[in-house]
Steps between C-alpha positions, in 0.01 A plus 500: 500500500630846403360826624659833399471836679311640191220248566424667829381866495630718785149593616436123565803452723497534877810674616663371812811669659706339747834566687795280453538196726134530623239233465212535261163327460322484151130392514306309248135389482443125477126473534359191326854413382706190565852608385709809525831607347717806555725641227759789495596683188853659499472879414817499290483173307126443503560134597215335683596276796276256674532550869233286674229240425240391758197274473202439723473155655211339676668167581576592859262795543491820296865602453721697254792280400815659342615285202773742381718763683790675318656621824371337816726719728328820381161414344196356665117514475238562760122453467194570700294219650272480195787526255340783320780747544867394443805702589846471346758604771848611399748550777806733479409677180794583266526707185485177287142452635390813308262462206143375429330222698221303344256276700344233289215270620328201337141369551360179351619606155865487412507871412688717740342830607736785597428765769602863461883500491705667771798720432760466775748792536763578755460816692877572531545450126193714421622779722842509347339530153270776623792690658693471181211635293442777747872609484477532124164671478514732790735797540677531834366758737707792579475652846665825587550625855616851581715492809643849486308823580487770236782750520260797538337347806569675836500313824341728759654311789860566380698750693629808316856471375777715631547787261878517556533168322370672182759784513775462245873582569477802269202628695681453828796703360266773387325497841826540695629763261184697552537485875868602481408795272231611744746493782758689303234770399398529861855547610574752229176695584609506865851639416362760259235608760768522764725710270216738422414540866872558584535755219197693606606492860846628398350776300276607784802498739696718256230742462450520873873563538496769248210666656660477843817658365316777336312582817828509694656740248206735522516483882868599495443803282 
């Protein structure tokens, strides 16, 4: 029996996602059926592999007997009491377990009826592919943070700076020169004023002496 992926439309497939190394249970309806078989189709090669065959037996009570098991250490079947719902249990799922799973059942006729297929995908593998697509289709976000205050901003809590720190050496020279010039002018003014006062006092004394001599001369005559 050969089944290809093109034979199964995607809208008729049940998607089942599982994490690696986890156990998974795939259900199948077996109402009014006496035989069940599970198949797996490899997603790459398309090869269909028979996994399990079980048949109903009434020889020692109503039981489901497994007549074929590809991997007894990882595959088993469970059924309810009425054997109307059968479950394929896969333990420790690996990437090689990915693909389509088909449940086929038989009634009195030899024709096998297939349930809706189940597509098994690995969550880790799917996440890696989604992240890869996301990194290609989305532009990286750019976040800009301003950590410096604008230069024109004024901190009202800052103490005023010492104005002397802003005086240049040239300005200091001019300041001292101005002070020295002021002292010199003051000294010069004092000297000139003293000279004027002395000259006026000398003139007054000379005038008084002349006046006194004149008076003495008149008295003698």
